[in-house]
C-alpha positions as a Markdown table, in Angstrom:
| # | Residue | x | y | z |
|---|---|---|---|---|
| 1 | Met | -147.4 | -140.3 | -130.1 |
| 2 | Leu | -147.8 | -139.1 | -126.6 |
| 3 | Asn | -146.1 | -140.8 | -123.7 |
| 4 | Pro | -148.3 | -142.2 | -120.9 |
| 5 | Ile | -148.7 | -139.7 | -118.1 |
| 6 | Ser | -147.2 | -142.1 | -115.6 |
| 7 | Ser | -143.8 | -141.8 | -117.3 |
| 8 | Leu | -143.6 | -138.0 | -117.1 |
| 9 | Asp | -141.0 | -136.4 | -115.0 |
| 10 | Phe | -141.5 | -133.1 | -113.3 |
| 11 | Asn | -138.9 | -130.3 | -113.7 |
| 12 | Leu | -139.4 | -127.2 | -111.6 |
| 13 | Asp | -136.3 | -125.4 | -113.0 |
| 14 | Arg | -138.0 | -124.3 | -116.2 |
| 15 | Leu | -141.1 | -123.1 | -114.4 |
| 16 | Ser | -139.5 | -121.2 | -111.5 |
| 17 | Pro | -141.0 | -117.6 | -111.2 |
| 18 | Pro | -138.7 | -114.6 | -111.4 |
| 19 | Thr | -137.6 | -113.2 | -108.1 |
| 20 | Ala | -137.1 | -109.5 | -109.0 |
| 21 | Ala | -139.8 | -106.9 | -109.1 |
| 22 | Pro | -141.4 | -106.2 | -112.6 |
| 23 | Ser | -139.8 | -102.8 | -112.9 |
| 24 | Val | -136.3 | -104.2 | -112.1 |
| 25 | Arg | -136.9 | -107.1 | -114.6 |
| 26 | Ala | -137.8 | -104.6 | -117.3 |
| 27 | Ala | -134.8 | -102.4 | -116.6 |
| 28 | Ala | -132.2 | -105.1 | -116.4 |
| 29 | Pro | -132.9 | -108.6 | -117.7 |
| 30 | Thr | -131.7 | -111.4 | -115.5 |
| 31 | Gln | -129.6 | -114.4 | -116.3 |
| 32 | Ala | -132.6 | -116.7 | -115.9 |
| 33 | Ala | -134.6 | -114.6 | -118.4 |
| 34 | Ala | -131.7 | -114.8 | -120.9 |
| 35 | Ser | -131.5 | -118.6 | -120.5 |
| 36 | Thr | -135.3 | -118.9 | -120.9 |
| 37 | Ala | -135.2 | -116.9 | -124.1 |
| 38 | Ala | -132.5 | -119.2 | -125.5 |
| 39 | Gln | -134.5 | -122.4 | -124.8 |
| 40 | Pro | -138.2 | -122.0 | -125.8 |
| 41 | Val | -140.6 | -124.0 | -123.7 |
| 42 | Asp | -143.2 | -126.1 | -125.5 |
| 43 | Phe | -146.8 | -125.8 | -124.4 |
| 44 | Met | -147.1 | -129.5 | -124.4 |
| 45 | Asp | -144.1 | -129.8 | -122.2 |
| 46 | Val | -145.6 | -127.4 | -119.7 |
| 47 | Leu | -148.9 | -129.4 | -119.6 |
| 48 | Ala | -146.9 | -132.6 | -119.2 |
| 49 | Glu | -145.0 | -131.2 | -116.2 |
| 50 | Val | -148.1 | -129.8 | -114.6 |
| 51 | Ser | -150.0 | -133.1 | -115.1 |
| 52 | Gly | -147.0 | -135.0 | -113.7 |
| 53 | Ser | -147.0 | -132.8 | -110.6 |
| 54 | Ala | -150.7 | -133.2 | -110.1 |
| 55 | Met | -150.4 | -137.0 | -110.3 |
| 56 | Ala | -147.5 | -136.9 | -107.8 |
| 57 | Asp | -149.7 | -134.8 | -105.4 |
| 58 | Leu | -152.6 | -137.2 | -105.8 |
| 59 | Arg | -150.4 | -140.2 | -105.1 |
| 60 | Ala | -148.9 | -138.4 | -102.0 |
| 61 | Gly | -152.4 | -137.7 | -100.8 |
| 62 | Glu | -153.4 | -141.3 | -101.2 |
| 63 | Ala | -150.3 | -142.5 | -99.5 |
| 64 | Ala | -150.8 | -140.1 | -96.6 |
| 65 | Ser | -154.4 | -141.2 | -96.1 |
| 66 | Ile | -153.3 | -144.8 | -96.0 |
| 67 | Ala | -150.5 | -144.0 | -93.5 |
| 68 | Gly | -153.0 | -142.0 | -91.4 |
| 69 | Met | -155.3 | -145.0 | -91.3 |
| 70 | Glu | -152.4 | -147.2 | -90.2 |
| 71 | Gly | -151.5 | -144.7 | -87.5 |
| 72 | Lys | -148.1 | -143.8 | -89.0 |
| 73 | Met | -148.9 | -140.2 | -89.8 |
| 74 | Ser | -150.6 | -137.4 | -87.8 |
| 75 | Val | -154.0 | -136.2 | -88.7 |
| 76 | Gln | -152.6 | -132.7 | -89.5 |
| 77 | Gln | -150.2 | -134.2 | -92.0 |
| 78 | Val | -152.9 | -136.3 | -93.6 |
| 79 | Val | -155.2 | -133.3 | -94.0 |
| 80 | Glu | -152.4 | -131.2 | -95.5 |
| 81 | Ala | -151.6 | -133.9 | -98.0 |
| 82 | Val | -155.2 | -134.5 | -99.0 |
| 83 | Met | -155.9 | -130.8 | -99.3 |
| 84 | Ser | -152.9 | -130.4 | -101.6 |
| 85 | Ala | -154.1 | -133.4 | -103.7 |
| 86 | Glu | -157.6 | -131.8 | -103.8 |
| 87 | Lys | -156.2 | -128.5 | -105.0 |
| 88 | Ser | -154.2 | -130.3 | -107.7 |
| 89 | Leu | -157.2 | -132.2 | -108.9 |
| 90 | Gln | -159.3 | -129.0 | -109.0 |
| 91 | Thr | -156.6 | -127.3 | -111.1 |
| 92 | Ala | -156.4 | -130.2 | -113.4 |
| 93 | Leu | -160.2 | -130.3 | -113.9 |
| 94 | Ala | -160.2 | -126.5 | -114.6 |
| 95 | Val | -157.5 | -126.9 | -117.2 |
| 96 | Arg | -159.4 | -129.8 | -118.8 |
| 97 | Asp | -162.6 | -127.8 | -118.9 |
| 98 | Lys | -160.8 | -124.9 | -120.6 |
| 99 | Val | -159.2 | -127.2 | -123.2 |
| 100 | Val | -162.6 | -128.8 | -124.0 |
| 101 | Ser | -164.2 | -125.4 | -124.2 |
| 102 | Ala | -161.5 | -124.1 | -126.6 |
| 103 | Tyr | -161.8 | -127.3 | -128.7 |
| 104 | Gln | -165.6 | -126.8 | -129.0 |
| 105 | Glu | -165.1 | -123.1 | -130.0 |
| 106 | Ile | -162.7 | -124.2 | -132.7 |
| 107 | Gly | -165.2 | -126.7 | -133.9 |
| 108 | Arg | -167.8 | -123.9 | -134.2 |
| 109 | Met | -165.6 | -121.7 | -136.3 |
| 110 | Ala | -166.7 | -121.0 | -139.9 |
| 111 | Ile | -164.3 | -122.2 | -142.5 |
């Protein structure tokens, strides 16, 4: 059974992008690449982390807008937080649309 989204924790360590150029990475694998190969990342775990991050951004945007209405935060900070939340929401909706589309295509496959 899946855990509720609210109980997900976000771990950036497993999703950090490599820092070397592609040609350098191909010639000499880094320590991070070796450790990533040793620990396979589950697709469900990645989706859980991304959704947890999106929820954190949405909560931060909501808290920033409330703080802005109370006069505790500058307009610029509120706009930045809300724009970040909007970007996260748009990304989550795009992922959802792709998942629904893939599910529908699987349903149309001939058995």
